[in-house]
C-alpha positions, 0 to 999 in steps of 0.5 A: 847499852851494856845492860850488865853495867846498869843499876836496874840489874841487882847483880851490881848490888853484890859490889856493895859487900866488896866495895871497901876491899876494892877501894883499899886494893886500889889505894894500895895499888896507887901507893905502890906505884907512887913508891916505885916512881919515887925510887926512880922506876918508870911505870909501864904504859904498854899494853902488857902493863898490869891492870888495876882492880877497877879495870879487871872488874870492868873486863870481867863485866864486859866478858860476861856481857859479851858471852851473854850477847853471843848466846842470845837468839836475836832477830835485829842487830845487837847494837840496836837491842843494846840501846832500847833499855833507855827511857825518858826517866832513865837517869842511871843507864850507862851510855850505849855508845861507850865501850871500854873507854872512860865515858864518865867525865869530860876529858882534860880538853875538848879542843882537838885540831885535825892534824898538823898546822900548815905553814900558813897556820903559824901566825900568832892568834892576835895577828890572825884575828885583828891585823890580818883580818882587817889589813889583808882582806882590804888588800885582797890577800888571803889571811892566815888560817887557824888549824882545822878542828875535828868538830868545827871543821876548817872554815877559817871565818868560823874558827877565827870567830870561835878563837876571838870569843874564847880569848875575850873571855880571858884576861891576859898578863900585863906584859908588853910584847917586848917582855917589859911590864906595863905601868898601872895606868896602861893596864886595860881589862877588856869588857867581856861582852857576850850573850850569857848562856842559861842551862835548863836540865831535863827530867831527873837531871837536878840533884835534890838535897835533904832539908829534913832529917829522915830516919831509916829504921827498916834495917840496922845497916841502912843510913839515915838521910840527914840535912844537906845529904844528897838524896838524888842521886846518892849511890849509897842510898841506891845500894841500900835500895837494891839490897836491904830495903827499898822503901827509905829512898823511895819514900823520901823521893815520893811527894805528898798529896797535891805535890806537897813534901810529904803526907807524914810530917814525922817520918817524911822527907823534905827535898829541895833542888841544889843551887848553881851549875854544880847541881846540873853538872853531874848527879852523883859527882866523884867516887868509884861507885859513881863511875862504875855504876852510874857511868856516862849518865851521871853527867848532865851538863858537865860536858857542855859546860867544859866545852863552852869554857874550852871553845868559847871562853865562857865561865861562871859569870856568863853560864847560869844554871837553872836547877829545879825540882823535877818531880813537880809540875811547873805551877808547883815549882813556882808556888813552892820554890818561886822557880819561875820568878827566880828564873826571870830575875836571874835572866835579867841580872845576867843580861844586864851584867853581860851586856847582851841578851842571852842564849837559853839551852834546854834539854829534854823536859827542860824545853817544856819547862821553858815553854811554860815559863814563857806562857807564865811570863806573858800572864804575869806581865798582863797582871802587872799591867792590870795592877798598874791600871788599878793603882792609877785608878785608885789615885784618880778616885782619891783625887776626885773625892777630894776636889773636882778637877780644874779645866787647866788640870785636864788640859795639862793632862793628869798623870793619873789618868793618861794612858801609855804613850803608845796607846794614845789616841787608840783607846777612848772613854777611859775615865768612864771605864774607871768610873764604872769600875769604882761605882760597881766596887763601891756599890752596896753588895757589889755588882757581880756582872761588872767583874769576871770570874777572877774579880777583874773589870773586863774593860780594864783587863782587856787593856791590860792584856794589850799592854802586857803582851807588848811588854812581854814581847819587849822583854823576850826581845831584850833578854832572850836572843837565841833558844837552843832546844836539845832533844825537845819532846815538842809533842810529848813523850810516851815513856812517862805515861807508862811510868804512871800506868804500870811503872818505870823503874828509872834504872833503879834496882827496884821493880816497876810496880814499886817505882810506880808508887813513887812516880804516881806522886810526881806532877812532872809526869804530866808535863810531857803527856803526848799531844796530838799532831792534829791539834797543830792544824786548823781542820779535822781532816781524816786522811782516809775521808778526804771527801767530807767537809772538815770541821774547825777545831776549838784550838785553831792557831789563828790567835797566833797571827799565823796562817794555818798549816793547812794553807801552807800544805795546799800551797805546796801540794796543789801549786804545781811544783814538780812531781814530788815537792816533798822529796828532800823534806821527808819529815815535813811530808809525814807531818803535813801531807800524811798527817802522821799522829801517835796512833797512825801505824800502831796503837799508842795504848791498847787494852785487851780484856780476856774472859777466862773460865777460871781466874787468870788461867787458860782457856781465855777468849777476847772480850773486847779491845780498847785503843787510846790516843793522844786525844785521850791523854789531852782530855784525861780520858785515858786515866778514866778508862784505866780506872774503869777497867782496873780496880785499884786501891785508892783509885790512883788513876783518878788522883792523877786526873785530878792532878792534871786538872789542878796543875794544867787546866785550872791555873792562870797559865793557859793549858799547854797540853792540849795544843802544839807549841808554835815557834817562840818569838825569839830571834834565833831558834836552833833545834837539835836532836838524835835519831835512829835509836830504838824508841818506845812508841806504844804499849799493849795492856791485857786484863784477864777476867773470870765469872767467878772473880770477886767483884770487891777484889782489887785487880792490882797494877795494870799488866803491861804485856808488850812494848811497841818499838820504832827502829831506824828506816821505818820498822816497828817491832813488839817486845814481850815483857815476860819478867818483872824488871828490876829483880833477879829474874830480869838479870838472869832471863835471856834477852827479850825477843822481838817480833816484827810488827810492821812498817812505820810511816816515818823514815827515822826512829827517835832518840831512845827516849822521845819518839821521832814524831815528837822530835820532828815537829820542830820542822813545822817551825821552819814555816813560821816566816811563810805562815806569818807573811801569808796571814798578814796578806803581804804583797811580798809573798811569792807564789812559789813553793814555801819549801824552797825557802828552806835550805838543806845541807848535810855532813857525811858520817866521819867528815868535817865539812858540810855539803849543800843539799840533801844526802844521797839516797840509799837503798834499803840494803845499804841503809841496813848495812850502815846501821849494822856495821861497826862505826869504829866509835868507841868513845861517843863524845870525842873525835872518834864519834862523828855522826852523819848530820842533816841541817834544815835552815830558814830565814824570815823577816819581821813584817813590822821591824824588818829584822831577820830571824832564823830557824834551824833544825839539826838531826844527828843519826845514831845519837842517843837522847842524853848525847846531845849535850855531850857530842862535840860535833852536835855542839859545834854545829849548833854554835857555828850558827850562834857565832854567825848570828853573834857576828851579824847581830852584835859584831862581837866576833 
């Protein structure tokens, strides 16, 4: 990443003074060029043409960055160093893959053919798709093929399906082939049946709009925040934050106690997410400042939306954005804005309108929001079933009070008492249950033993759970056909935890400490708390203590009706499947055999306490050291530990722990932060993410104490001393933090020096924001079919290696076609050379950027319906966190699977 173009560097704030002059100069240059064109003069487009003011500024910045890079003392490749500044929160960092080309907005078209069409490629599209595909195939002749595409490849079947779906999304003219116009009675508008696409953005990826006036009196040059102003992300307000005063926008973005709008109704803000696709397309659309300062990460789903329109013919009727207030925890999204209820209704309406179940595309934290939505929906349908039973019971009770039922009425079946047809003959004594329920309800003082803690009758609630779960499965099957998870933090992420413990400036021109004040109020930081990989297994084996008997966990996944991962591992490891059955499945080997967790190779969070003779000064001696794991994150103990060690005003760590309890532990929706996520019950699941970008995986904190220190004195913000970073090919480095980020010192100091920490047990690093451990948990989902079959004791289960049911393929770097099998092995020297060498990819999103990709695919079959379902995992080497929504090769790989499934399931293409 070219850090000179990052908003976290205060030098950019100097552009505020000259922005008006730059805009006038640019406008004058445009006017002059237009005048020359009117006079008939041709403007030069050669390399020697004069540059615009914007280009000159960018060149100067680029030259400064190059000079800075040339003088730095580096211990690792420069390209890798440039990219580490990305964080999970970083909404303002410039795209690390961009060089001098425009990475700020999608191109005019995302369709790019590979070379000239062959003679056989000249058939017209309609012939190619219909007559040739039917008639010629029947005669055994080759059909004409469309030109190959640089991202889709040259498979004619896929290209035909793509083109057919794209053309179905457009209404053609009313002219006949001979040029004459059709009569009105001959006009037909084809039904554009297709699965609608639902887009769920990630953290800090929805625009927030002000719905209350906020005065900013801190400085005379500050602009007030008015109703309908864009607060996140407003470049004007960000400029003001970096120059005059940081408190106005910070206070506006901050939430009040219990995630309310504000603690001060007189001076506080009221922000709400903007609606529609535009709210998640770009954070700060248009404008010179947006392009220069925000750069590529200004766009969220803009690239993907245009790609869907250009390639597959989607439009606003079948692409639905699901924006939300990313500061809130999911329960507060529903409680304040009704987000989950609205999401359900929007999905139902779009599916009904388009005639097919939909495709959910979630990015980053949006995947966690989608997981929570599914859990919430399950509970919602259970309660809906319970309320239905109560209504039937009310009608039954009223009827019994009015008269005794006749024998004939009982024989015919009273509709008030009859159970749903699918439960007929399964449940007996239902009238007695109702009678007991109303007897307890009408008794004097009530009968507390007859209801649970939520006031529900236990037997009725058990019935409602059975029926509600059935309705939930039916709803998912009818409304969500495919789930595409991009850059999904399936085991959480560690960077938002850093934001809470010591601060993360989100790319804003403020210090981490100031940003922390704001981030402590966000409930969303808990949504991606690290989850231990151990919670995905049924036992508590310690890989260093194989001789002891394992203990079963309270979170055993047996309720999911899947065999334990432990059983799958035993079948692979002890099934005599050759020397190394894991050879082509390194991620599964790390997760299943080596049981890699957050603290396997390095501490997740380590606190060292030193005792100094005088306050904060040498010499100091280490007093003790504490290591915190993902388990401590799940239980909230990490917040208790920091609160004990660092004495802070108002005990913010205790407030965060209480927030965790209120939003995730003590709600109607089961806690999703204390166990791994099983593959959702959706027919097709496709997980895609980037790897081999330097990513934060651990933090080292240090506190210095002195015998002379006043016990009543506050310690201040916890001091983050070192960041542990994972890099490609299993290398770990530590990076010392010797200056406050976001200030002038952060800009002027030399690049942070890294020191080698050790080897990682993982063969890849993460995507710059989410560690590889969390991303790669998707590989475990490839065992879903095997686990389901083994849990049921199916006789069809083969005794072979479950890994053999996973099909592996890869696409070499720069290539168009996929190759069967795993990629060839490389030596360490070759691997490092590949990382350091120039890829020739100045533009990350277009044709030049063609990463190496690995694909893992599994097909399962339902034991009850016989319907096939698929699970796919795609890894793209060298692709950064945000790029999965913009890289055409990744999108083409994902939607190639979607098109095949669309053909097999619906016959649409």
